[in-house]
C-alpha positions as CSV (number, residue, x, y, z in Angstrom):
1,M,18.2,6.5,-28.3
2,A,19.2,4.0,-25.6
3,V,18.0,4.2,-22.1
4,D,20.8,4.8,-19.4
5,R,20.4,2.2,-16.5
6,D,21.0,4.9,-13.9
7,E,18.2,7.0,-15.4
8,L,16.0,3.8,-15.5
9,A,16.7,3.0,-11.9
10,T,16.2,6.7,-10.8
11,S,12.7,6.6,-12.7
12,E,11.8,3.3,-11.0
13,V,12.6,4.9,-7.6
14,A,10.7,8.0,-8.4
15,L,7.6,5.9,-9.6
16,I,7.7,3.9,-6.5
17,A,7.8,6.9,-4.2
18,M,5.0,8.5,-6.2
19,A,2.9,5.3,-6.1
20,T,3.5,5.1,-2.2
21,E,2.4,8.7,-1.7
22,S,-0.5,8.4,-3.9
23,W,-1.7,5.2,-2.1
24,R,-1.3,7.1,1.2
25,L,-3.4,10.0,0.1
26,A,-6.1,7.8,-1.4
27,R,-6.2,6.1,2.0
28,L,-6.5,9.3,3.8
29,F,-9.1,10.5,1.2
30,S,-11.1,7.5,1.8
31,R,-11.2,7.8,5.6
32,S,-12.4,11.4,5.2
33,L,-15.4,10.2,3.1
34,E,-16.7,8.7,6.2
35,K,-17.5,12.2,7.6
36,L,-19.6,13.3,4.6
37,D,-23.3,12.7,4.1
38,A,-24.2,9.8,1.8
39,N,-24.7,11.7,-1.3
40,E,-21.5,13.7,-1.3
41,A,-19.6,10.7,-0.1
42,N,-21.0,8.6,-3.0
43,R,-19.7,11.3,-5.6
44,Y,-16.4,11.5,-4.1
45,A,-16.1,7.8,-3.7
46,S,-16.5,7.4,-7.5
47,Q,-13.8,9.9,-8.1
48,L,-11.5,7.9,-5.6
49,R,-12.1,4.6,-7.5
50,Y,-11.3,6.2,-10.8
51,F,-8.1,7.6,-9.3
52,Q,-7.2,4.2,-7.7
53,K,-8.0,2.3,-11.2
54,K,-5.8,4.9,-13.1
55,L,-2.9,4.6,-10.6
56,G,-3.1,0.9,-10.8
57,N,-3.1,0.9,-14.7
58,I,0.0,3.3,-14.7
59,L,1.8,1.1,-12.3
60,E,0.7,-2.0,-14.2
61,S,2.0,-0.6,-17.5
62,A,5.5,-0.3,-15.8
63,G,5.3,-3.7,-14.5
64,F,4.5,-2.8,-10.8
65,T,1.7,-4.0,-8.5
66,L,0.5,-2.5,-5.2
67,V,-0.2,-5.2,-2.6
68,N,-2.3,-4.7,0.3
69,I,-2.4,-7.5,2.9
70,E,-4.6,-5.8,5.6
71,G,-6.8,-8.1,7.6
72,S,-4.2,-11.1,7.0
73,P,-2.4,-13.1,9.6
74,Y,1.0,-11.6,10.2
75,D,3.8,-13.8,9.1
76,S,7.4,-12.7,10.2
77,G,8.5,-13.5,6.6
78,A,6.1,-11.1,4.9
79,A,7.6,-8.3,3.1
80,V,6.5,-5.8,5.8
81,N,8.0,-3.6,8.5
82,A,5.6,-4.2,11.5
83,I,5.8,-0.9,13.3
84,N,4.3,-2.0,16.6
85,L,5.7,-5.5,16.8
86,A,7.5,-4.8,20.0
87,D,4.3,-4.3,21.7
88,F,3.4,-8.0,21.6
89,E,4.5,-11.3,23.1
90,P,6.4,-13.8,20.8
91,D,3.5,-16.4,21.1
92,D,0.7,-13.9,20.3
93,V,-1.2,-14.6,17.2
94,L,-1.3,-11.4,15.2
95,L,-3.3,-9.8,12.5
96,I,-2.4,-7.0,10.0
97,E,-4.7,-4.4,11.2
98,Q,-3.7,-1.5,9.0
99,M,-1.2,-1.1,6.1
100,I,0.6,2.2,6.5
101,E,2.5,1.8,3.1
102,P,1.7,-0.8,0.6
103,I,4.2,-3.5,-0.6
104,I,5.1,-2.9,-4.2
105,M,6.1,-5.8,-6.5
106,G,7.9,-5.5,-9.8
107,P,8.5,-7.9,-12.7
108,D,11.5,-9.3,-10.8
109,G,9.9,-9.5,-7.3
110,L,9.8,-7.2,-4.3
111,M,10.6,-3.5,-5.1
112,K,9.6,-2.1,-1.8
113,E,8.4,-3.4,1.6
114,G,5.2,-2.3,3.1
115,A,4.6,-0.9,6.6
116,V,1.9,-2.2,8.9
117,L,0.2,-2.0,12.3
118,L,-0.6,-5.2,14.0
119,R,-3.1,-6.2,16.4
120,K,-3.5,-9.4,18.6
121,L,-6.1,-11.9,17.6
122,H,-8.1,-12.8,20.6
123,R,-9.2,-16.3,20.7
């Protein structure tokens, strides 16, 4: 049975949306672990790592990769939408402080831009 190109495109869009939302949920879950005592946090952290590994494996099997460039210098050519870019001067040296959404790469290149918050690098 042949796969319809429109169905494939719809499936890819759905997979990308699911991956993005799963990534966001995992980030939120990770931040909430900081509020737990050490024993509880360790147990839940193991479950989170398992979830992230499974998500990565599923995406990899479809030819996709989540890319997180948090902590990297900001480059205007990066595949991200810098949400707070207008808060800075053109000559400011900027770092990617937080990824809001991951970059998603596919077998043929960029599938989805990421979203980031920037901060000024103080020299």
